[in-house]
Steps between C-alpha positions, in 0.01 A plus 500: 500500500614855435331630812674575827257270686573161346268297725298581810230349721288649776238383748200706609415840361687603183807715572449870432721476190270235349781261406523124554295181501236457771492185714191399698674386820780599734827314448838452657792640302603150394148426379494831312822421315348343184202737492738797499704346216799459732542121483835521322865490601818673384848365433842652445641444151831608345488858369643579159567806287500496121823587322480776243596347163636827362760508779589135540585226255273240659156633593308310767420489870754561775438397862494789749721386789354542848144563381190288444161551344189448714268295276139402559487124463144486361569701184875570492445874537811683627404724791839656576877464535654454847837454667659183637369550856136514397278211611138496373212507745217306338137613494408195703751603769336843524158339529625261770641789701171687459310203640751460784454865595124478471465205734191285527213712371650831617549639150408400146614606157308803372688559173801343330663524162793597284613824343711578195507152340569337838797713601318591824246285686293570812256361755276732702364344821205640695504442875180412678458802728481875429590835656268796556665842526277773641139488617255341255774486233530244223698184581856444385593153382839351581692369200841349438661537158761239409689572179815396319666558165643247257716741300763587760373856555352461848483304820239272650288730715222468756311828547219614728212655305199641690195560279204729576195295409269791418705608199758222455789737568830326568707683761813291439694686769830421670483606865800581717747351252300177468502446126406136517748222435751477216650164401781497245525244219824348627622165622374590849149579380338185641645568843367853481156369405501288816601804703223700336239253622598578856544872439150532359365451849554875506194545280277560801753743643508696174125530477481593868736789432309589188175522695662725762632729226162508326321594821753778563452638150122477533518703824726773358338810350620583150420828326447587136826696509692193617341303215613765254855469634480124462377524140781743417752263656373201301446693173787750490537758227771404251822698531550738211771750418268706285302737725249558222400133513487482880120477507370175649438233239126431452542128572686571825230745601227247415668229708533732799136600473392134486694420816346788693155410367533139616595622848136611532309281256695172510320167527408421859616840634172584673629389840867600457472835322737770625753255644850389410353155426279660233807670352688172469200321352451785251850429370435125491174547307674738259778250429270199468222656295579848368871542435564525123631170363579430137497190286847383398669206331170326438385543862178675594488795744333270756785247478764770538309643795508161677879479462543861616283453810677185618854536374560846355448873522147469640626318808781756535253788486294354785811455714606860434152618595513315832842645580381855424182461706710367788717814488197729475314346794787383720366143498794260520514211257720291727366286779 
């Protein structure tokens, strides 16, 4: 497929981006593997470069010493080129870790799939209980995002991803330096996976801290002027040497206006309006639903938005917003 989302499954209500294949029942990550199109393995094969016939007498392939190609066994598709220390982590290993973290009935697979021809795969688990921040506010679901790459560009990561149910906004925040777990594709990867199983007992601790932070933000007054400062921080004017062209770009102005508008009119803001929690959720709603996203390389805007929210500039923008709000209100992000 030319699309960024190669395969994807989901259980329950369709995701806000409308992508994926619906399944009628909740599954473990291992059970979801074939439904998400992830029941394949990768192998390391010798990597070669083609000689240029106009420069050499004998054109052909030359082995690249110290490097291997990561190849999908099911179709022979080359996903990337890696160094000699790289050890693949198979999709089934990621699913097994997801199930080990979830425990017996404590969490089930909500979505799973592959991006960019299988170069990145993920499992999103939904935990059984929820969090409520503020009086009569909408619940926040607890999710864990397990993801790895097969092209050598990233690590195996386990991320915490709270989701506001009322508008399906993914907070995807790292609190107090807790950015989840990173496991390198090296010879020690399996040992690190075992360590991760024990370390993930900290899930409850993370969400406990998250709830404390949310309650603090929901109790902190936040003015329109502070929201304007936040929008200017997140959507800065481009630096120009030409004073004549120093006027704010219309797109930048539009983005700032949307952020300040969502501070008041955002989904589910009736009970949190005028608080720092509303400011943060305005940014999250902007990133997840309103931030301009273009189609590229055969991918739709919705597909690019998914990648941005979980792994790219969208996630970074939310983290920057939380840091700025913390400075504005004096609410510490550390425990």
